[in-house]
C-alpha positions in Angstrom: 380.8 23.6 91.2 384.0 22.1 92.6 386.1 23.7 95.3 389.8 23.6 94.3 392.8 24.7 96.2 395.6 26.6 94.5 394.4 25.4 91.1 396.8 26.3 88.3 394.3 24.8 85.8 392.0 27.8 86.2 392.2 31.3 84.6 393.7 33.7 87.2 391.1 35.1 89.6 388.4 32.7 88.4 387.1 29.1 88.8 386.9 28.6 85.0 389.2 25.9 83.9 391.8 26.8 81.2 390.6 25.2 77.9 391.6 24.9 74.3 389.1 27.4 73.0 390.2 30.0 75.7 386.6 30.3 76.9 386.7 32.4 80.0 383.1 32.2 81.3 381.7 29.1 82.9 378.6 29.3 80.8 380.4 29.2 77.5 382.7 26.5 78.7 379.9 24.4 80.0 378.0 24.7 76.7 381.0 23.8 74.6 382.0 21.0 76.9 378.5 19.4 76.8 378.2 19.6 73.0 381.6 18.3 72.2 381.6 15.5 74.8 378.2 14.3 73.7 379.5 14.2 70.1 382.7 12.3 71.1 380.6 9.8 73.2 378.8 8.8 70.0 382.1 7.9 68.3 383.8 4.6 68.7 385.3 4.5 72.1 388.8 3.4 72.9 389.2 -0.3 73.4 391.1 -1.6 76.4 391.1 -3.9 79.4 388.7 -2.1 81.6 391.7 -1.0 83.7 393.1 2.4 84.8 394.8 2.9 81.5 391.5 2.3 79.7 389.7 4.6 82.1 392.2 7.4 81.4 391.9 6.8 77.6 388.1 7.2 77.8 388.5 10.5 79.6 391.1 11.6 77.0 388.8 10.6 74.1 385.8 12.5 75.6 387.6 15.7 76.6 390.4 15.9 74.1 388.9 18.9 72.3 388.3 20.8 75.6 391.4 20.4 77.8 395.1 19.9 77.2 395.2 17.6 80.3 392.4 15.3 79.1 393.2 11.8 80.3 395.7 12.9 82.9 395.2 12.4 86.6 394.2 15.4 88.7 397.1 17.3 90.3 395.2 19.6 92.7 393.0 19.0 95.8 389.3 19.3 95.2 386.1 19.0 97.1 382.4 19.3 96.3 379.6 20.0 98.8 382.0 19.7 101.7 383.3 16.3 100.6 387.0 16.2 100.0 388.0 13.9 97.2 391.1 11.6 97.3 394.3 13.7 97.7 396.5 13.7 94.5 399.4 12.2 96.4 397.2 9.1 97.2 395.4 8.7 93.9 397.8 6.3 92.2 397.6 3.8 95.1 393.8 4.1 95.4 393.3 3.7 91.6 395.6 0.6 91.7 393.4 -0.8 94.5 390.0 -0.3 92.9 391.1 -1.4 89.4 393.0 -4.3 91.0 389.8 -5.4 92.8 387.9 -5.0 89.6 390.3 -7.3 87.8 390.2 -9.8 90.6 386.4 -9.8 90.3 386.8 -10.6 86.6 385.0 -7.3 85.8 381.8 -8.7 87.2 381.4 -11.2 84.3 378.9 -13.9 85.0 376.8 -12.0 87.5 373.1 -11.6 87.0 371.7 -8.0 86.7 371.0 -7.6 90.4 374.5 -8.8 91.5 376.1 -6.7 88.7 374.3 -3.6 89.8 375.4 -4.0 93.4 379.0 -4.7 92.6 379.1 -1.8 90.0 377.6 0.6 92.5 380.4 -0.1 95.0 383.0 0.2 92.2 381.5 3.5 91.0 381.3 4.9 94.5 385.0 4.1 95.1 386.0 5.6 91.8 383.9 8.7 92.4 385.5 9.2 95.8 388.9 9.1 94.1 387.7 11.6 91.5 390.7 11.0 89.2 390.2 14.0 86.9 389.9 17.7 87.5 386.7 17.8 85.5 384.6 15.1 83.6 384.5 12.4 86.2 380.8 11.7 86.0 380.6 11.4 82.3 383.7 9.2 82.2 382.3 7.0 85.0 379.1 6.5 83.1 381.0 5.7 79.9 383.1 3.2 81.8 380.0 1.7 83.3 378.5 1.1 79.8 381.6 -0.8 78.8 381.8 -2.7 82.0 378.2 -3.8 81.7 378.7 -4.9 78.1 381.7 -6.9 79.1 379.7 -8.6 81.8 376.9 -9.4 79.4 374.5 -6.6 80.3 373.2 -3.7 78.2 372.5 -0.3 79.8 370.1 2.2 78.5 371.1 5.8 79.5 367.7 7.1 78.1 366.4 5.7 81.4 368.8 7.7 83.5 367.4 10.2 85.9 370.3 12.5 86.2 369.3 14.4 89.4 368.6 11.0 91.1 372.0 9.7 89.9 373.8 12.7 91.3 372.0 12.3 94.6 372.9 8.6 94.7 376.5 9.4 94.0 376.5 11.9 96.9 375.0 9.3 99.2 377.5 6.7 98.1 380.3 9.0 99.3 379.2 8.2 102.9 378.9 4.5 102.2 375.2 4.4 101.3 375.4 2.5 98.0 371.9 1.0 97.7 370.3 4.0 95.9 373.1 3.9 93.3 372.7 0.1 92.9 368.9 0.6 92.3 369.7 3.2 89.6 372.2 1.0 87.9 369.7 -1.9 88.0 367.0 0.2 86.3 369.5 1.1 83.5 370.0 -2.6 82.6 367.7 -3.7 79.9 
């Protein structure tokens, strides 16, 4: 669960995010979100240039049935497990930086699987620290990773994903330890 500060996106007196079905318990919202986002992930994904606009379009596609603000950048301060994510007033600059670096690296095209995994781990660690959306960052990051890998000539198999290990690797990457995340990404590449 995220810590948010003065969050107008939640129902008053709760941490439940306002949603299109007006579900006001976290359990109901989580169940609905997981079902509909899984369904949307199986549909054709928005095309794009693997840039910030594309990233936001992926979030909008995945979460369009759940939140009115799907695809829009977060407007509140958030933290998880004591780690504070990028402040909203700095997100635009930070997103420009990481997506600019990705473009300069030609979206990691031409790299072998090991090199790709290392570069992708750093990119995902930076993107996760920004945490562009109020909810749905992890799923959007993995969806973007799939498209990024395909553009670089690699296929990822999410059936191989160990979700708890991935979560732990993302947490470790927050403090600069990216090797576990790189190993997980490498294991996903078929």
